[in-house]
C-alpha positions as a printed Julia matrix, in Angstrom:
240×3 Matrix{Float64}:
 -26.4     8.37   -4.93
 -25.0    10.05   -8.05
 -24.07    7.89  -11.01
 -20.56    6.49  -10.55
 -18.03    7.8   -13.04
 -14.69    6.21  -14.02
 -12.02    6.98  -11.45
 -10.18   10.28  -11.42
  -7.45   11.23   -8.92
  -9.15   14.45   -7.97
 -12.47   12.71   -7.23
 -13.55   12.37   -3.58
 -14.24    8.69   -3.95
 -12.72    5.5    -5.29
 -13.79    1.87   -5.55
 -12.68   -1.68   -4.94
 -12.8    -4.13   -7.79
 -13.62   -7.71   -6.75
 -15.25   -9.5    -3.88
 -12.23   -9.97   -1.63
 -10.97   -6.36   -1.54
 -14.57   -5.2    -1.12
 -15.01   -7.46    1.9
 -11.76   -6.12    3.33
 -13.16   -2.6     2.84
 -16.46   -3.52    4.53
 -14.65   -5.24    7.4
 -12.05   -2.54    8.1
 -13.65    0.78    7.13
 -17.44    0.36    6.8
 -18.12    4.0     7.69
 -16.46    5.14    4.46
 -18.52    2.89    2.15
 -21.17    4.71    0.1
 -22.53    1.76   -1.89
 -21.76   -1.77   -3.02
 -22.52   -2.87   -6.57
 -22.99   -6.57   -7.39
 -23.29   -8.37  -10.68
 -26.49  -10.22  -11.39
 -24.49  -13.44  -11.81
 -22.8   -13.13   -8.43
 -24.3   -15.8    -6.23
 -21.93  -15.94   -3.23
 -23.42  -12.82   -1.66
 -23.87  -13.98    1.96
 -20.79  -12.24    3.45
 -21.23   -9.02    1.4
 -24.91   -8.78    2.21
 -24.28   -9.44    5.92
 -21.62   -6.78    6.23
 -23.62   -4.25    4.25
 -26.72   -5.01    6.28
 -24.87   -4.55    9.58
 -23.56   -1.12    8.45
 -26.66    0.05    6.65
 -24.86    0.19    3.28
 -27.01   -0.08    0.13
 -26.39   -2.97   -2.25
 -27.28   -2.44   -5.91
 -27.33   -4.91   -8.83
 -25.79   -3.11  -11.75
 -24.03   -5.13  -14.45
 -23.54   -2.13  -16.72
 -21.85    0.03  -14.07
 -19.49   -2.81  -13.1
 -18.56   -3.38  -16.73
 -17.88    0.33  -17.16
 -15.61    0.52  -14.05
 -13.65   -2.74  -14.5
 -11.63   -3.97  -17.42
 -11.67   -7.52  -16.06
 -14.52   -9.9   -16.96
 -14.35  -11.7   -13.58
 -15.22   -8.64  -11.52
 -18.59   -9.26   -9.79
 -18.45   -6.83   -6.85
 -17.47   -3.17   -6.59
 -17.35   -1.14   -3.36
 -17.59    2.61   -3.6
 -15.86    4.42   -0.78
 -14.86    7.92    0.3
 -11.13    8.66    0.1
  -9.48    9.69    3.34
  -6.32   11.05    4.93
  -4.77   10.0     8.21
  -1.61   10.37   10.26
   1.04    7.73   10.78
   1.72    6.46   14.31
   4.97    7.57   15.84
   5.65    4.55   18.04
   5.74    1.8    15.39
   8.01    0.95   12.39
   7.4     2.53    8.99
   8.04    1.76    5.36
   8.95    4.85    3.32
   8.51    4.73   -0.48
  10.3     7.49   -2.4
   8.52    8.33   -5.68
   6.92    4.92   -6.37
   5.92    4.76  -10.01
   3.83    1.61  -10.51
   0.34    1.06   -9.13
   0.61   -2.73   -9.19
   3.92   -2.62   -7.29
   2.48   -0.2    -4.74
  -0.52   -2.4    -4.08
   1.67   -5.49   -3.68
   4.0    -3.63   -1.32
   1.0    -2.62    0.84
  -0.14   -6.25    1.02
   3.39   -7.37    1.87
   3.73   -4.71    4.58
   0.55   -5.89    6.25
   1.75   -9.48    6.11
   5.05   -8.51    7.78
   3.26   -6.48   10.48
   4.23   -2.99    9.3
   1.04   -0.92    9.13
   2.38    2.61    8.53
   3.48    3.63    5.05
   4.9     7.03    4.04
   4.92    7.91    0.35
   7.25   10.66   -0.8
   5.78   12.63   -3.73
   5.65   12.43   -6.65
   4.17    8.94   -6.34
   1.35    6.9    -7.78
  -2.09    7.15   -6.25
  -2.72    4.54   -3.51
  -6.47    5.04   -3.99
  -6.44    4.19   -7.67
  -8.6     1.07   -8.15
  -5.68   -0.79   -9.72
  -3.53   -0.18   -6.63
  -6.39   -1.06   -4.32
  -6.98   -4.32   -6.2
  -3.25   -5.19   -6.21
  -3.26   -4.74   -2.45
  -6.22   -7.14   -2.22
  -7.74   -4.67    0.21
  -4.75   -4.6     2.52
  -4.76   -0.82    1.97
  -7.67   -0.6     4.41
  -5.7    -2.29    7.18
  -2.84    0.25    6.87
  -2.22    3.91    7.55
  -0.63    5.73    4.64
   0.3     9.36    4.13
   1.91   11.38    1.36
   4.78   13.81    2.08
   6.12   16.53   -0.2
   9.74   15.58    0.66
  11.71   13.08    2.7
  12.85   15.98    4.95
   9.27   16.75    5.88
   8.69   13.11    6.77
  11.92   13.0     8.79
  10.88   16.07   10.84
   7.68   14.3    11.9
   9.51   11.16   13.13
  12.94   12.13   14.48
  13.12    9.08   16.8
  13.01    6.54   13.94
  16.25    4.95   12.87
  16.62    5.5     9.11
  17.68    2.59    6.87
  18.06    3.41    3.2
  18.11    0.49    0.8
  20.69    1.48   -1.79
  22.13    0.01   -4.98
  25.67    1.25   -4.18
  27.64   -1.31   -2.18
  30.59    1.02   -1.43
  29.13    2.64    1.65
  26.42    0.13    2.59
  26.16   -2.59    5.24
  24.76   -5.95    4.25
  21.22   -6.4     5.51
  22.22   -9.22    7.85
  24.87   -7.03    9.51
  22.68   -4.05   10.3
  21.74   -3.44   13.95
  17.96   -3.37   14.04
  16.38   -1.0    16.57
  12.9    -1.24   17.91
  11.78    1.87   16.02
  12.82    2.17   12.39
  11.94    3.44    8.92
  12.83    1.3     5.92
  13.39    3.56    2.92
  13.04    2.34   -0.68
  13.45    4.21   -3.97
  11.75    4.28   -7.31
  11.47    1.03   -9.35
  13.6     2.39  -12.16
  16.39    4.32  -10.41
  16.35    3.39   -6.74
  17.24    6.02   -4.12
  19.21    9.09   -5.11
  22.81    9.11   -3.87
  22.14   11.7    -1.17
  20.06    9.22    0.79
  23.24    7.5     1.84
  23.76   10.4     4.24
  20.24   10.36    5.66
  20.73    7.24    7.79
  22.29    3.78    7.57
  22.81    2.7     3.98
  21.73   -0.95    3.47
  22.21   -3.38    0.62
  20.64   -6.78    0.06
  23.46   -9.11   -1.06
  22.79  -10.89   -4.34
  24.62  -12.63   -7.17
  25.83  -10.83  -10.27
  23.23  -12.69  -12.39
  20.9    -9.65  -12.19
  21.56   -5.94  -11.74
  19.01   -5.38   -9.0
  15.98   -6.86   -7.24
  12.42   -5.93   -8.08
  11.21   -3.24   -5.64
   8.41   -5.4    -4.23
  10.85   -8.28   -3.57
  13.35   -5.89   -1.89
  10.62   -4.51    0.38
   9.54   -8.02    1.28
  13.07   -9.16    2.15
  13.94   -6.03    4.08
  10.64   -6.07    6.04
  10.97   -9.75    6.89
  14.52   -9.42    8.19
  13.73   -6.35   10.34
  10.5    -7.83   11.67
  11.41  -11.5    12.15
  12.62  -11.04   15.76
   9.24   -9.43   16.59
   7.45  -12.52   15.26
   9.76  -15.16   16.82
């Protein structure tokens, strides 16, 4: 294949950095994998070689390419994969992220969503690139177990899923119900805003406004923590 260049958003491919996310890629979406690169010092190759052999994926030893693609010294495996688009399912819960701005946070949210059993993620533009290697690595490959889709606006997302109950996690307590008091339907969308500013005020009219009660010791929760708490509370009855 062509020489692998550092990642650009408009490229048709991206890559995983590290053995674990690469194994997740090979396990979940082998048809998208173009090549796997391994470092000459990487000795624990049994799983990677077995998965690549099963899918007919070439494995190349290339220390220089790995060093060029990764800024971490402990990266010994890189998976090169084609980027893809897909639709969200209409009969399952969703998480909606409005203008997420941090790749590490996005990756962690994707991993948290998979852990909570929510596999469909809508991202309202503008938002960071879920296929950026930093986001993929932060997700520890959970990205490949999920369906995600970008929407130009929240309104366009809402038109696609009119049956979902909308729950907007807001910073304003005045018109919000505490998370524990909210009636939790079978089909729902949990909506979270940008890390810096949260959801705009108009989202209070889009559905049920929700707040996570906290002390006055801090002004707000980190976005990834808020998504984890909200997802757990909404999904816990499904897991009990």
